[in-house]
C-alpha positions as CSV (number, residue, x, y, z in Angstrom):
1,X,220.9,116.1,160.3
2,X,221.1,119.0,162.7
3,X,224.1,118.9,165.1
4,X,221.8,119.2,168.1
5,X,219.9,116.0,167.1
6,X,223.0,113.8,166.8
7,X,223.2,110.8,169.1
8,X,226.8,111.6,170.1
9,X,225.8,114.9,171.6
10,X,223.0,113.3,173.6
11,X,224.9,110.2,174.8
12,X,228.0,111.9,176.2
13,X,229.0,110.1,179.4
14,X,227.8,106.7,178.3
15,X,230.1,103.9,177.3
16,X,228.5,102.8,174.0
17,X,226.5,105.9,173.0
18,X,223.3,103.9,172.6
19,X,224.6,101.2,170.2
20,X,224.6,98.3,172.6
21,X,227.8,96.2,172.6
22,X,231.0,98.1,171.9
23,X,231.8,96.2,168.7
24,X,228.5,97.1,167.0
25,X,229.5,100.6,166.0
26,X,233.1,100.0,165.2
27,X,234.6,100.3,161.6
28,X,232.7,99.7,158.4
29,X,231.5,96.3,159.4
30,X,228.3,97.7,160.9
31,X,227.2,99.1,157.5
32,X,228.3,96.0,155.5
33,X,231.5,97.5,154.1
34,X,232.5,100.9,152.7
35,X,230.9,102.4,149.6
36,X,229.6,99.9,147.1
37,X,231.1,96.9,148.8
38,X,228.6,94.0,148.8
39,X,226.5,95.5,146.0
40,X,226.3,92.2,144.2
41,X,225.9,90.2,147.4
42,X,224.3,91.3,150.7
43,X,223.4,94.8,149.4
44,X,221.8,93.5,146.2
45,X,218.2,94.3,147.1
46,X,219.1,97.9,147.9
47,X,221.1,98.3,144.7
48,X,218.4,96.8,142.5
49,X,215.7,98.9,144.1
50,X,217.4,102.3,144.3
51,X,219.9,102.1,141.4
52,X,218.2,100.2,138.6
53,X,220.4,99.8,135.6
54,X,223.6,100.4,137.6
55,X,225.3,97.3,136.3
56,X,225.6,96.3,132.6
57,X,225.5,98.3,129.5
58,X,222.7,99.8,127.4
59,X,222.6,100.6,123.8
60,X,225.5,100.8,121.5
61,X,227.8,103.4,119.9
62,X,228.0,103.6,116.2
63,X,231.5,103.5,114.6
64,X,232.7,107.0,113.8
65,X,233.3,106.1,110.2
66,X,229.6,105.6,109.8
67,X,228.4,108.7,111.7
68,X,227.4,111.4,109.3
69,X,226.5,114.7,111.0
70,X,224.8,117.0,108.4
71,X,224.5,120.7,108.9
72,X,220.9,121.5,108.2
73,X,218.9,124.8,107.9
74,X,215.2,125.3,107.8
75,X,213.2,127.7,105.6
76,X,212.0,129.5,108.8
77,X,215.7,130.2,109.7
78,X,216.2,131.9,106.4
79,X,212.8,133.7,106.2
80,X,212.9,135.1,109.8
81,X,216.4,136.4,109.6
82,X,216.6,137.8,106.0
83,X,217.9,141.2,107.0
84,X,220.6,140.0,109.2
85,X,221.7,137.3,106.8
86,X,221.9,139.9,104.0
87,X,224.1,142.2,106.3
88,X,226.4,139.3,107.1
89,X,226.8,138.3,103.5
90,X,225.1,134.9,103.8
91,X,222.3,136.0,101.4
92,X,222.6,138.3,98.4
93,X,219.7,140.7,97.6
94,X,218.7,140.8,93.9
95,X,215.8,142.9,92.6
96,X,213.0,141.0,94.2
97,X,214.7,137.8,95.4
98,X,217.4,136.6,97.7
99,X,220.1,134.1,96.5
100,X,222.7,132.0,98.4
101,X,225.0,129.1,97.8
102,X,224.4,127.2,101.0
103,X,227.0,124.6,100.3
104,X,229.7,127.3,100.3
105,X,228.5,128.4,103.7
106,X,228.8,124.8,105.1
107,X,225.1,123.9,105.0
108,X,224.4,120.3,103.8
109,X,220.7,120.1,103.7
110,X,217.6,122.4,103.4
111,X,214.5,121.3,105.4
112,X,210.9,122.6,105.1
113,X,210.0,123.8,108.5
114,X,208.4,127.3,108.4
115,X,206.9,129.5,105.7
116,X,208.6,131.0,102.7
117,X,207.3,134.6,102.4
118,X,210.3,135.7,100.3
119,X,211.6,134.6,96.9
120,X,214.7,132.5,97.4
121,X,217.1,131.1,94.9
122,X,219.2,128.6,96.8
123,X,222.0,126.2,95.8
124,X,222.3,123.3,98.3
125,X,223.6,119.7,98.3
126,X,220.3,118.1,99.5
127,X,216.8,119.4,99.9
128,X,213.6,117.8,101.3
129,X,210.6,117.6,99.0
130,X,208.5,119.9,101.2
131,X,211.2,122.5,101.3
132,X,211.4,122.5,97.5
133,X,207.6,122.8,97.2
134,X,207.5,125.8,99.6
135,X,210.3,127.6,97.9
136,X,208.8,127.1,94.5
137,X,205.3,128.2,95.7
138,X,206.9,131.5,96.8
139,X,208.3,132.0,93.4
140,X,211.9,130.8,94.2
141,X,214.1,128.0,93.0
142,X,216.2,125.3,94.6
143,X,219.3,124.2,92.6
144,X,220.9,120.9,93.4
145,X,224.4,120.1,92.3
146,X,223.4,116.8,90.7
147,X,220.7,118.5,88.6
148,X,223.1,121.2,87.6
149,X,225.7,118.6,86.5
150,X,223.1,116.7,84.5
151,X,221.9,119.9,82.7
152,X,225.5,120.8,81.7
153,X,226.4,117.4,80.2
154,X,225.0,116.2,76.9
155,X,223.1,112.9,77.1
156,X,224.9,109.7,76.3
157,X,223.5,107.8,73.3
158,X,223.7,104.0,73.2
159,X,223.6,103.8,69.4
160,X,226.8,103.2,67.5
161,X,227.4,105.4,64.5
């Protein structure tokens, strides 16, 4: 409110400044208490109209032992930044392909957003099916640690000799 429009400026010289009885504009009683006083009683309609959801809780918070934040990377992130990733040492340039061990760089999962226009040979902990298809269509390969471990071990036979 502009200072020139205030009632105190206009009503100088009057006893009650336009508020009727002297008690009507004294203390916080004329506004029903200070701050949020009366918000569950006489100011409830105002609170429920202008501050919906002020009281109570919503949702829940998962225990930290169950929260698993995975570091992900998309094919588009690799494909669009090939040159800078080679310079930084994230990717290694072979003859016609680019290779990287994503798990050593802290990446947990490879996702399939984007287009693979280069040949990538990637080692990663997890990979979506679409990402694997796109990499293999471009002539590349995705190596998962479980698959590498299975290939290295001989198969167990159940027959007793």
